[in-house]
N, C-alpha and C positions, 0 to 999 in steps of 0.2 A: 874479140874473145876473151872466155873464161879458160882458163887452166886448171884442168882437173887436178885430185888427186891433192892439191893442197892447199892448206890452213893456214888460216894467220895461226899462232900461237900466241896465249894471252900471257903477259908477265906474272912471273909465281910472285902474291906478296909477299913480303917481308913481315914477318910478328914486330908489332908494334918493339921497342925495346920496356918496355914495362910490363908486358906478361910474361907467365910465369906456369909453370905447372904443380912447382914441388909447395907444402904448406911455410909457411913460416914458425920461425919460435915460439911466438908467441901465442899462433893457434894450435899449436902442437902440444902445447903445456896447460891450455884452454879444457881442449877435449879430456886430456886426458884426468884432470881437474872433476870432469864430469863424469870421467868412469869411477875414480875412483869416490863419488862423491854416491853415486847409483847401487856401487858395492858398499858404500858404509852402511849406505839404507837398508840394501839385502840384507847384509848379515847385525843387523842389530834389528828386526823383524825376525830373522830369522831365531836370534836366539833369546826373543821374546816368548814367538812360538814357544822353545826350546823347555823356558821356566815354569812357562802358564803350564806343558804338557807335565808338566814334576809338580808342578802343585796339584794338580786338579790328583794326580795319581796317589799321590802322599792323605788328600782327603779321602779318598774312597779308598786306600788300605786301613787307613782310620776307624773308618766309618764300619772298614767288615772287622774291625778286632773291636770295637766298643759294643759292634748288634751281637758279638757270639760272649763277650762279658757283661751287657746286660741281661740274656738268655739264661747266665750263669746266676748272675743275682737271684735272678728271678724264681731258677727252681731252686735256690737256699731257704728264700721264703718258706717254703710250703713243707720243708726240708725237716725231721722227727727226729730232736734228738734224744740217746739215751740221759731217762732223768732220771731213773730208777736207784740212783743213791742217797738223791734225795729224802729227806724225811716224808711221812706221808703227810702229815700235821704243817707241813707248812704253806704258810696264807699264799692264795693264788695268785698277789699280784707279786712277791718274792719268788713265785716259783717261775712269774714272766720273767722277772728282769736275768735271775739265771740262768731260764735259754736264751735271753741277750750273751751274757759272757758268755756262754759256751760257743751259742752262735759265733757271735768274733772270735776266741779263737781258735775253730773251725775253720773259721776265712784265712785262720795267718796261713793255718798248717795246708788249703789247699791250695791257697793263692798269695803262695810268699813272693816279695820282689828284693827279697833280700837271702845271699847266702846265710845270713845270720840265723835267716828263719827258717828255712832251707834245714837247718843242720840243729835248733834249739828249735824251735817252734814242736810241741805233741800234744799227744791228747792227753785228757787226766792218767790215763794209767801207763801213759812216758812212753806208748806206742805211736811213729809215724801214722798215718791214715795212704792210704791206698793210693792216691794221689803221690800222695809226700815222695813212697817208694819209688814209684815209678822217676817223675823228677831222679830223685837219684840215681836211678840202676843207669836211667842216660846219662849222667854224666856223669858213671863212672865207665859206662863203656866208649867213651869220648876224651878227650885228653886235660880234662876238667876242663871247669871256669874262667874264662880269658879276661877281658877289658869291657866285654861288654855284656856281663853276667847279668846285669838289669835286664835289658833287653833278651837278652835269652831266656831268662825263668819264663816275660813275658811270651816268649813263643811256646814253653813246654807247659804252661797254665791254659792258654788258649787252644792247641793242639792235643790236651791229655786229657784236661774239663769236659773239652766239647769233640772228640775225636772226629765225630766227621764235617768237623769245620774246613778243616784242612783242606777241602775239596775245593772250596771258597775264593782260595788264593793263587794267585798262580807264579811262576816260578820266578817272578817280577819280582815280587810281592816279598819274597824270603829269599838270607842271604848266608853265607857265613864269615862275615864279616874280616875277623881274627884268626879264623882257618884252625879251630878246636876242636871242627867235630862236630860244637851246637848249634845249631840256626838262630836264625834271630831275623824278626821283619824289620822290611827296610825301607825306604821310603823314596821318594823320588828321582834322590839325588847320591844314593846308596849308601846310603848309612841309619845306622840300626835304631831304630823306634822304642825309644822307651815308655817308660808309666809309673803309676805307685797309686798301690792297691785305696789308700785312703789318701787324703788330702785335704787336710781338713780350714786352713788358713789360705786356699787358692782366692786368689785376684783375678776379678771380670768371667765368675764363673758363669754361664746360664743356666745352670744345673744341679747344681747345689747352693745352699745356705752362706753367706756372709759371715766371717764371725768378726764381734762375738756377738753373738745371739740375743734377736728380740725375742724378751720375756714374753712379753704382749704377742706378739704373733708364732710362738712357737707352735702350735695345733699348725703350721701353715710349714713349716720344718717337718715334719710328724715322720717318723724313721719308719720304712713299712718292716722294717723288723720288729718293732716294735706294735704291735697290731693294738693292743690294750694301754697304750698310750702311759704306762709306766712310766717315764720321763728317763728314762736310760739313752737314749742319745737321740742323732739325727740322722738323717741319712747323705751318708757322702759317696760317691760316686767315682768308680775308679779314673785315673787321670791318666791319658793315654796323648805322647807329644814329640812332636817333632821337630827337630831346631829350626829348621824351614834351608830359606835361602842361602845366610848366611853361616849357616852349622854352626851357630853362636846359641845356645839355647836360652843365654842372660839369667838363667834361675836357679834358684838352688836344684843342682842335680838332684838322683835320687841315687844317695849315697846310703854306705849300709846305715849312717849316721844316721843320718837327715830323718830316715826310713824308720830305722828302730827310735827316735825319739818321737813319731807320730802313730807307735803301736798300737799306742792303749789309747786315742785323744778325745775320748768319751770318759764321760764323770758320771756320776750319780742324776749328778745337778741341772743332766742337758749342758752346760758350760764347757771351754778347755782352757782345759788347765795352763795357763799362760808362762806361770814359771818352771815347769815342765816339758811344755812343748810347746816351741816355738812354730810360728806360725811361716807355713807353706807360700812368699810373696816372688812371685817372678819380679825380675830386675837386676841385676849385678847390682852389687855392693858400691858400687864408683856411681850409679845412679843413671847408668848408660840403658839405652832402649831397646835392645840388641834381644829382646825375645820378643816385641812388636813382631814379626814377620814368622813367631812359633804358629806350626799348624797343629790342631791338637784337639779332642773330641769336643771338650769344654765352650769351645767355641768356633765347630765349625761354620753357622752360618754368623758373619761378619754383617 
């Protein structure tokens, strides 16, 4: 006869002495290493993306500056100059040459890239041009030029010579990096973008001739300001550049002395006077290649 309500309980199995529910130290270290590796890869990817974005922003800003400067130059090619002080019997070729010389003087006045040019360059009658007056007024209403005077002049030239151009630049393209009240165009790293109106000895330029010029191909380097081909010069494109990711331009910085030495890189024979105008070559005196990561309007397409 079976007993009701009674069941035989099975003995509870004891876990083998080798079973455990915790990680060993080695397993924990391996897990941490994997997480750290994945984190490092993610950080590297993010940093690379940020650098790429900064370079793209810099290229876009420089391209916009270059577009404005190009349109300004084109406008000057067809600008009428007052030549009434010249003799009526002056030969046509000499008159054309005189026009080019006066145009260069006007460009120095209207497109200065040094403080010396802003203060000393003037018209034939000794007066300043309207654009110069606008620059001088802006400086007078600020704390004066700072360490980034060259970049500040670039901003003044672009926004005064072509006032409508300012609308094409976003707030991130512009800053007052030295706090003196004068703005500068900045690159993706927040550093001022610099420039030179003329850079006759510039290496690796896809937009202007390499010096010294080859006399046999002089017509290929014709200056659009010299439509009659009187041999007064060749075409030089403004040079706008960012120092790039490393912040080191690795070239002759556009200081007052450098630009003053190149104020008149032309002579009547269309040759560079190497004794008085040293070429503008990227590359530090110690031979470093810091300039290789520079971003400029002469080599935007690499």
